[in-house]
N, C-alpha and C positions, 0 to 999 in steps of 0.2 A: 388749519394753522394760521391762515390769513386773518380769520376772525379773532383769534387769540392775540396775534401780533397787534392788531388795531386796538384791541381792548387794553393791552399793555401801554399803548401810547395815550390812552384816555379818550379815544374816539368812541362815538356812539356805535354800538353793535346790536344786532338782533339775534337772539338765541332761539333756534327752532325747538318746538316741543316734540316729544317722542311718545308714541302709543305702544305700551309694552305688549298689549294683547295682539295687535296687528303687526308689531315689529316694524313700524314705519313711522316717518315723520307725519305730523298732522298740520293742517292749515292754520297754524297759530304760532306766534313767537313772542318772546319777551325782550323788551328793549333795556339795555344796560348802558348807563352813561357814566363815564369818569369813575370807574370802580377803583377803590384803593386796594382792595384785596380780591383776587380771582381764585376760586377753588375749581380746579379742573379734575374731574373724577372720571375714572374709566379703567377697566381691567387691563387694557393694552396701552395705557398712557406711557409707561416706562419702556415699552418695547420699540418705540419710534425714535430712531437716532436724531431726526431733524427736529423733533418736538422737545426733547429733554433740555436743550440749551435755553428754551424759553421759560423754564421753571426755576424759580428762586430756591425752592425746597421741594424735594421729591420724597414722598412718604409712602411706605408700603405697609399695609395692615395685614399682619400674619394671623390667619384664622384657621383653626383645625378643619380637616377635611370632613369630619362627621357633622360639624356645624354647618358648613357650606351645603352639604347634601341635604340636611334637614330643612334648611331654608328653601332650597330649590323644590323639594317635594311639596312643601306647604304652599309656596308661591304658585307653582305651575298647576296644582290641583285647584286652588282657589281662584286664580286669575285667568287661567287658560282652559279650564275644564278638562284637564288631562287626567288619566288614571295613573296609579302607582307604577304599573308595569311599563307604560310608555316613558315615564319620567326616568326610571332606573335604566331602561334600555338605552335611552339617549345619553344618560350620564356616563355609563361605562363604555359606550361605543365612540363617543365624540367629545363630550365635555371634559372628562378627566384626562384623556390623552392630550387634548389641546391645552389644558391647564398645565400639565407637566412639561409640555414642549415650549409654551410661549409665556405663560404667566409667572410660574415659579422662578424661572431663570432671570426674569426681568428685575427681580428684587436686588440684584447685584448693582443696579443703577440707582438705588434709593439712597438718599442721605440719612434716612431714619426708618428703621424697621420696628413697627410697634406691635407687640403681641396683643391680640384682641381680647378684651374682656369688658364688661359693662361699665365699670367705673375706673378707667385708666386715666385718672386725673393728672398724674405726673407727666405722662406723654402729651396730653392736651396742653398742659402748661408750657412744655418745651416748645411746641409748635407755635403757640400764641406769643411767647417771648421772642422767638426768632422773627416771626412775621412783624411784630411791633418794631423790632430793630431795623428790618429792611425798610419799612414805611418811614421811620424817622430818618434813616440815612438818605433816602430819596428826597425828603423834604429839604434837607440841607443843601442839596444840589451839587453840581459838578465841582464848583469852586471849593466846597468843603472837602470833597473827596481828594482833590489835589493837595489840600492842606494836610490831610491825614497821611498821604504818601510821603510828603516832606517830613512830617513828624516821625514817621516810622524810620526813615533814613537817619534822622538825628538820634533816635533811640539806639539803633544798631551801631551807629558811630560811637556813641557814648559807651556802649558795652565793649566795643573793640578797644577803645582807648583805656578803659578801666582795667583791662587785662594786659596792657602794655604792647598792643599790636602796633606795627609800623603805621605811620600816618598816611602813606601811599597805599590805599587799599584797591586791589585789582582782582580779577578773576583767576589769575595765575598763582595766587598765594597757595602754598602747599602746607598742610598741617605739620609736616616734619620740620619746616623752616621757622615755625613759631614756638616760642617758649611755652605757651600755655595751649594744650590741645583744644580748649574751648574755642580758641580763635578759628580753628579749622572748621568748626561747625557753622560759623557765620560767614562762609565764603560767599561774598556778594560784592557787586560794584555799587557802593553807596551813592555814587554820583549819577548812576543810571536809573532806569525805571524797572529793571527786572529783579524780582525777589522770588526765588524758587519756593520759599516757605509760604507764600500767599497763594491760596487756592480760591479764586473768585468763582462762585457758582452763579449762573444767571438763570405769572401766577402761581400758585401753590397747588401741588398735586397730592390729593389724598386718594390712594389707590386701594380699594377693598380687595382682599384676596378671595374673590369669588368669581366663578365663570358660569 
């Protein structure tokens, strides 16, 4: 997580390489400098409580179990020299139970669950558009974010006044005391910084549903 945190700040980081056959890191790494987009991939990414806040968008790719099993059989036989019996034995004894216990439940933490198929261009466009939005927002900087907060307060205030709400807006306003029930939905202290309707999520996580 420290490497990810440094990468988010724009610091230089070294990403180690992994050998799938030996299941271990190798003596090789790739340097990443000032990355504008970070894609963090891993089957257990969404299971880590401390890791999720570092992700601007959390994506879970939902893949059918038969496709996952077919991939594993093909991969382990070709890359690891295993036979079909050993692959299936491991799958049903440890892989599938672990998936059901740890991977599948983690999708509740995803912002976007994408059904897997070859040409899911709509889902890809949604992710690209959101990533572009985050990049543009960060380019504007903190000063612009403060401006947006002020503008939001002005919008809420205008909506309040347009429905004839009292000019003194506080948290203790009760819907029954207002002439228009819409005012009760805008219960907020416009002069403060808390707006319950704003959910700010804080690299990009693309999580394949495969274990």
